[in-house]
C-alpha atoms as one frame of an Amber mdcrd trajectory, in Angstrom:
protein
  -0.180   0.084  -0.094   1.377   3.300  -0.882   0.711   6.418   1.032   0.949
   9.791  -0.289   2.973  12.334   0.855   0.478  14.348   2.801  -0.151  11.023
   4.807   3.216   9.977   5.089   3.696  13.529   6.767   0.937  13.873   8.819
   1.700  10.252  10.494   4.986  11.368  11.127   4.067  14.422  12.956   1.669
  12.233  14.829   4.193   9.936  15.665   6.610  12.758  16.787   3.430  13.942
  19.241   3.150  10.542  20.657   6.509  10.431  21.572   6.839  14.005  22.689
   3.607  14.246  24.769   3.001  10.089  25.905  -0.087   9.645  27.617  -0.072
   7.423  30.433  -3.073   6.659  32.843  -0.968   5.188  35.298   1.356   8.248
  35.909  -0.826  11.731  35.201   1.340  14.585  34.972   1.378  16.598  38.280
  -0.305  19.716  38.860   1.006  22.905  37.806   2.277  24.107  41.278   4.984
  27.047  40.654   8.764  27.662  41.099  10.587  30.692  41.632  10.210  33.970
  42.351   6.732  35.291  43.209   6.283  36.229  39.363   4.452  33.678  37.246
   3.114  31.776  40.380   0.098  29.709  40.428  -2.640  31.029  42.805  -4.452
  28.284  44.991  -7.757  28.726  46.962  -6.777  27.673  50.834  -9.953  25.312
  52.124  -8.598  24.860  55.404  -6.094  25.794  58.350  -5.212  23.066  60.294
  -3.018  24.710  62.741  -0.052  27.025  62.867   1.953  25.631  60.015  -0.430
  23.436  58.148  -2.893  24.448  55.542  -5.214  22.723  52.772  -5.249  24.329
  49.111  -7.675  23.427  46.403  -5.770  22.326  43.043  -7.405  22.636  39.456
  -7.911  19.859  37.105  -5.077  19.436  34.799  -4.279  17.374  31.695  -7.257
  14.913  33.250  -6.027  15.399  36.977  -9.281  15.769  38.709  -9.593  19.149
  41.019  -7.984  18.087  44.037  -7.413  18.762  48.125  -3.510  18.930  49.087
  -2.449  19.347  52.560   0.437  21.839  53.006   3.332  22.034  55.580   4.862
  25.630  55.908   8.436  24.920  55.546  10.879  26.472  57.605   8.835  26.817
  61.025   7.295  25.184  63.891   4.065  26.410  65.460   2.893  25.251  68.984
   0.847  22.223  68.754  -2.907  22.734  69.230  -3.119  21.173  72.640  -0.110
  23.319  73.714  -2.344  26.069  75.322  -2.976  28.561  74.940   0.016  28.963
  72.032  -1.645  26.282  69.413  -5.151  27.760  69.163  -3.202  31.489  69.109
  -0.999  30.355  66.171  -3.585  28.806  64.556  -6.069  31.853  64.485  -2.906
  33.975  63.398  -1.945  32.087  60.362  -6.122  32.062  59.583  -5.839  35.901
  60.159  -2.915  36.477  57.576  -4.772  34.021  54.919  -7.930  35.680  55.632
  -6.080  38.791  54.740  -5.142  37.421  51.182  -8.855  36.567  50.586  -7.765
  32.975  51.203  -5.903  32.767  48.135  -2.335  32.156  48.217   0.887  31.278
  46.006   3.086  28.571  47.000   7.144  27.940  46.186   9.006  24.824  46.509
  12.352  24.123  47.699  14.386  21.140  47.015  12.134  18.408  48.612   8.248
  18.966  47.706   6.740  16.487  50.155   7.152  15.105  53.473   7.023  11.598
  54.877   3.183  12.124  55.780   3.063  12.987  51.848   2.457  16.961  52.676
   3.587  19.463  50.239   6.074  21.118  51.689   5.995  24.941  50.471   6.667
  28.241  51.270   3.192  29.979  51.336   3.070  33.945  49.791   0.187  36.295
  50.426  -1.486  38.539  47.864   0.926  41.575  48.803   3.962  39.409  48.288
   4.926  38.462  51.940   6.212  35.351  52.932   3.726  33.976  55.587   6.078
  31.592  56.780   8.440  34.297  57.720   5.500  36.658  59.301   4.688  33.779
  61.406   8.317  33.470  63.054   8.831  37.679  62.953   5.206  37.620  65.230
   6.139  35.126  67.718   3.683  32.409  66.331   6.079  29.878  65.076   9.655
  29.209  65.623  12.330  28.356  63.614  12.322  24.626  62.138  14.884  24.207
  59.509  15.400  20.690  58.007  18.247  20.182  55.442  17.915  20.262  52.501
  14.894  22.791  52.086  17.100  25.830  53.697  16.299  28.489  50.965  15.418
  30.936  53.238  16.757  29.852  56.172  18.720  33.343  56.724  15.893  35.552
  56.514  13.486  33.234  58.919  16.821  32.935  61.428  16.576  37.124  61.610
  12.860  36.881  61.966  13.139  34.749  65.243  15.980  37.067  66.672  13.553
  40.085  65.696  10.277  38.322  67.278  12.839  37.225  70.563  14.391  40.745
  71.082  11.054  42.285  71.251   9.760  39.575  73.739   6.323  38.677  71.675
   4.042  35.736  71.298   5.685  32.853  72.132   9.294  34.542  73.391   6.967
  36.550  75.739   6.976  36.570  79.504   4.000  34.350  79.471   5.212  32.713
  76.168   5.711  28.879  75.630   7.258  26.591  78.094   8.404  23.603  75.604
   9.067  23.644  71.649   6.625  21.939  69.885   9.479  19.159  68.817  10.002
  18.976  72.727   5.781  18.487  73.149   5.775  16.292  70.486   8.320  13.635
  71.838   6.901  13.774  75.084   3.334  13.191  73.817   3.841  10.656  70.710
   0.895  10.437  68.279  -0.728   6.946  68.859
């Protein structure tokens, strides 16, 4: 069977497209999260604030992958646990306030590792004004520095924010501040 020039050319184009853009139902492409500077960041709607360092966002449908809710752990900070009264509740309330000031819309930025052992996204969270919420939580005394390499992009910035909060003796650094770090508290109260 002899094929015309147009038919052969069309088949070649289809073959090139198939090789370049494979479709694999078992491994669909990841949702379009953004990396790098604020420019070009994808915006996401926050659906829930779980505590002072964890939120959930709604991702968009992309290349056949349906709408999904993803849990996001803010990189570089450790907020008091909810049972560390009153600071767990106050930290969550402050994060909720920051998110609501951004109309529940945020941008996320990854570092080297994109997920933790619990499957949560590890992200720097930016509000609509361009503020880094992770840093704001530390700077205002509602979370402390918690750096886990290799995700260290803003470690120096977060260290400076904690020094500032500590010097001002605000939030968890105040006279009636946190008695134990969240990490110490978790060690004494393991999940069952």
